[in-house]
VOBA-1610 file (N, C-alpha, C; in pm, whole numbers, padded with zeros to 5 digits, always signed):
BEGIN
Met+01466-00290+00663Met+01310-00299+00604Met+01290-00182+00512Gln+01244-00193+00414Gln+01191-00110+00335Gln+01076-00029+00362Pro+01076+00109+00348Pro+00970+00206+00382Pro+00837+00141+00305Val+00727+00160+00367Val+00604+00116+00310Val+00507+00244+00320Thr+00451+00250+00204Thr+00348+00390+00201Thr+00205+00311+00145Ile+00111+00363+00216Ile-00021+00295+00166Ile-00121+00429+00160Tyr-00154+00452+00050Tyr-00270+00557+00029Tyr-00402+00495+00052Thr-00493+00544+00131Thr-00611+00490+00173Thr-00719+00600+00185Thr-00835+00533+00212Thr-00960+00626+00291Thr-01007+00539+00395Pro-01080+00596+00496Pro-01113+00537+00615Pro-01247+00429+00584Ile-01296+00457+00470Ile-01429+00361+00443Ile-01399+00262+00328Cys-01280+00220+00312Cys-01231+00133+00211Cys-01198+00007+00276Gly-01288-00105+00237Gly-01255-00229+00290Gly-01129-00302+00247Tyr-01083-00258+00108Tyr-00955-00320+00061Tyr-00847-00263+00126Cys-00857-00129+00175Cys-00760-00078+00257Cys-00725-00137+00400Ala-00859-00169+00447Ala-00844-00238+00575Ala-00758-00376+00564Arg-00811-00444+00457Arg-00770-00587+00431Arg-00603-00564+00424Ala-00552-00469+00325Ala-00428-00451+00326Ala-00339-00418+00431Lys-00397-00327+00515Lys-00342-00286+00636Lys-00317-00419+00737Arg-00443-00490+00741Arg-00425-00599+00833Arg-00321-00715+00808Leu-00311-00714+00681Leu-00190-00805+00636Leu-00051-00738+00697Leu-00040-00610+00639Leu+00097-00562+00703Leu+00096-00540+00848Asp-00006-00560+00913Asp-00012-00537+01054Asp+00034-00685+01116Gln-00024-00783+01050Gln+00010-00922+01095Gln+00145-00952+01068Lys+00226-00892+00964Lys+00344-00919+00958Lys+00450-00825+01025Gly+00397-00732+01108Gly+00455-00651+01199Gly+00532-00547+01097Val+00466-00498+00989Val+00522-00409+00910Val+00489-00272+00940Ala+00563-00166+00978Ala+00517-00032+00988Ala+00505+00030+00852Tyr+00405+00112+00840Tyr+00384+00183+00712Tyr+00329+00305+00752Asn+00356+00408+00638Asn+00297+00536+00648Asn+00171+00546+00569Glu+00071+00567+00640Glu-00084+00583+00580Glu-00114+00722+00563Ile-00147+00738+00431Ile-00196+00867+00373Ile-00337+00861+00331Asp-00415+00919+00412Asp-00567+00941+00394Asp-00580+01033+00282Val-00643+00978+00165Val-00675+01071+00061Val-00824+01110+00045Met-00910+01084+00142Met-01036+01095+00140Met-01071+01250+00124Arg-01023+01339+00206Arg-01044+01468+00222Arg-00914+01565+00184Asp-00813+01506+00112Asp-00710+01586+00072Asp-00668+01556-00088Ala-00717+01664-00165Ala-00726+01653-00296Ala-00586+01638-00345Ala-00491+01705-00272Ala-00353+01728-00311Ala-00288+01598-00315Lys-00323+01537-00183Lys-00263+01387-00168Lys-00312+01285-00265Lys-00448+01307-00310Lys-00514+01215-00393Lys-00437+01229-00536Gln-00435+01384-00562Gln-00339+01384-00689Gln-00206+01321-00704Glu-00146+01341-00588Glu+00001+01287-00569Glu-00009+01130-00584Met-00102+01077-00530Met-00117+00929-00535Met-00153+00899-00701Met-00236+00953-00762Met-00272+00926-00902Met-00144+00949-00987Gln-00062+01062-00967Gln+00042+01071-01045Gln+00174+00959-01005Lys+00174+00917-00905Lys+00275+00823-00861Lys+00229+00682-00909Ala+00103+00637-00893Ala+00052+00508-00920Ala-00010+00504-01057Gly-00057+00609-01109Gly-00144+00599-01230Gly-00266+00552-01227Arg-00318+00543-01089Arg-00451+00477-01095Arg-00511+00582-00973His-00648+00573-00966His-00734+00647-00891His-00797+00588-00765Thr-00779+00452-00780Thr-00847+00372-00661Thr-00763+00360-00532Val-00818+00339-00433Val-00749+00305-00323Val-00759+00142-00271Pro-00677+00087-00209Pro-00535+00144-00175Pro-00432+00145-00278Gln-00336+00216-00271Gln-00234+00218-00353Gln-00093+00206-00252Ile-00017+00104-00282Ile+00077+00047-00193Ile+00217+00060-00262Phe+00289+00120-00195Phe+00454+00136-00237Phe+00521+00062-00136Ile+00636-00007-00167Ile+00741-00074-00100Ile+00875-00013-00151Gly+00950+00064-00076Gly+01057+00130-00115Gly+00994+00221-00231Gly+01068+00224-00333Gly+01021+00308-00446Gly+00928+00224-00558Thr+00892+00100-00501Thr+00834+00033-00597Thr+00677+00019-00574His+00593+00048-00689His+00440+00048-00686His+00408-00086-00677Val+00345-00140-00574Val+00306-00282-00570Val+00175-00290-00647Gly+00071-00186-00623Gly-00063-00211-00676Gly-00155-00190-00543Gly-00258-00273-00557Gly-00366-00254-00457Gly-00366-00377-00354Ser-00474-00390-00283Ser-00476-00507-00183Ser-00474-00634-00243Asp-00517-00667-00358Asp-00516-00781-00439Asp-00373-00818-00473Glu-00300-00717-00520Glu-00155-00760-00577Glu-00082-00789-00443Leu-00109-00687-00331Leu-00025-00714-00187Leu-00036-00873-00151Ser-00173-00926-00165Ser-00218-01052-00123Ser-00131-01146-00202Ala-00133-01126-00339Ala-00078-01221-00430Ala+00057-01223-00386Leu+00148-01107-00349Leu+00275-01126-00336Leu+00302-01217-00207Glu+00213-01199-00124Glu+00221-01281+00000Glu+00203-01427-00017Arg+00094-01470-00104Arg+00083-01596-00152Arg+00178-01660-00204Ala+00255-01582-00300Ala+00372-01636-00393Ala+00501-01633-00306Gly+00490-01594-00182Gly+00614-01609-00101Gly+00725-01483-00129Lys+00667-01389-00188Lys+00757-01282-00255Lys+00743-01151-00153Leu+00655-01140-00067Leu+00652-01008-00002Leu+00760-00996+00087Asp+00794-01092+00160Asp+00888-01077+00255Asp+01039-01015+00202Ala+01061-01088+00095Ala+01190-01030+00018Ala+01173-00901-00023Met+01073-00857-00073Met+01034-00715-00115Met+01059-00625+00015Leu+01013-00669+00119Leu+01002-00586+00243Leu+01149-00582+00294Thr+01230-00672+00282Thr+01357-00685+00333Thr+01463-00623+00240Ala+01439-00621+00102Ala+01527-00588+00013Ala+01595-00455+00022Gly+01733-00434-00010Gly+01778-00309+00013Gly+01941-00311-00015
//
């Protein structure tokens, strides 16, 4: 299983939706709360090129946000990304 990292804030509905999808699939993930950590938010912006949350990485690949994660699931591509290696 590829490592999954998700940059979030506790007040983000899109973050909750992305985490719910990962939880339903039984995927463990490293959650990084950027709300009160400027260094982690800067890290996220440098890695993703975006300032909004969530930002999701599977392995070393930037997936995008909740909408992109859901689109991968609907297209039947998410499982392959999670298990690629």
